[in-house]
Every structure is written in structure tokens, then in C-alpha cells.
C-alpha positions, 0 to 999 in steps of 0.5 A: 280117704274113704271116710270123707265121701261117706261123711258128706253123703251122711250129712247131705241126707240129714239136711234133706231130711231136716228140710222135709220136716215141716213145723207150723209157722207159729212154732218156728223161731224168729231171727237171723237163721229163719229160712223164710226171711220173715221178720219178727215184730220188733218193739220200738224201744230206745237203746238206753232209758233217759233216766239211767245214769252212768252208774247204772251201767256199772251196776252188776245187777243191771248187767246180769239182767241185761245178760238174761235178756240177751240170752232169751234172744239166742236161738239155741241149737237142738240136741240133734244139731249139737250132736252133728256139730260135735261129730264135725268138730271131732272129725275135723280135729282128727284130720288136723292131728293126722295132718300135723303128725304127717308133716312133722314126721316128713320134716323129721325124716328130711332133716335126718337125711340132710344131716346124715344121722 
């Protein structure tokens, strides 16, 4: 399969190019994916406010507010990363389809040989 070495070479080159690209420290996202290991300042905040009752956890408006807060914490991929990830997924799917087709074809040929049809 000639495509795999080209594919690996391309993505190694892309990773090296992205590592050379420097971004000022203030512009870098903070969180789990940060390469330097620096921690973002965390505000001490209780997990649940004392004045909220059990009914407030079932309130759809509070739930949507919490969803919005969690979405703000997400480190979203760039468009370049999304294109790269999409290409990887599509290539993986193609390889898996070819693999399943090949196994199915060989199994069918083997069964035809055994049954003599």
C-alpha cells in the first residue's frame, strides 16, 4: 500500500510545521492540551451553591446556563485541525471498508470451495 508512507510523511511534516509556529503565551489556550504544562489560574468556587435546592438542578434554564458555562471551557480545534482530523477519519474508513470487503470476499470464496457450488 503506497499511500500509507506518503500519508505518514505528510502528517509528520505538518506536526513539525505546527510546532515551529510560535504563539505569544497570552494568546495560547490554557487547559489540558497545553504543551508547556502551565496551569491556568483557577478560582476557588464551591461545586454547588448552598442556597440552591434540589429543584434548581431540574430547572431547564439553569441546566442550559450550565451547558453554556461548560462549552466556554472547551478548547475547540482550529479549522486546519478539523480538516486534518476529517482526512484521517475518511482514510481510516476507506481502509476498514476495503478490509471488511476483502475478508467477506475471501470467506465467500472459501465457502464456495467447500460446498462445491
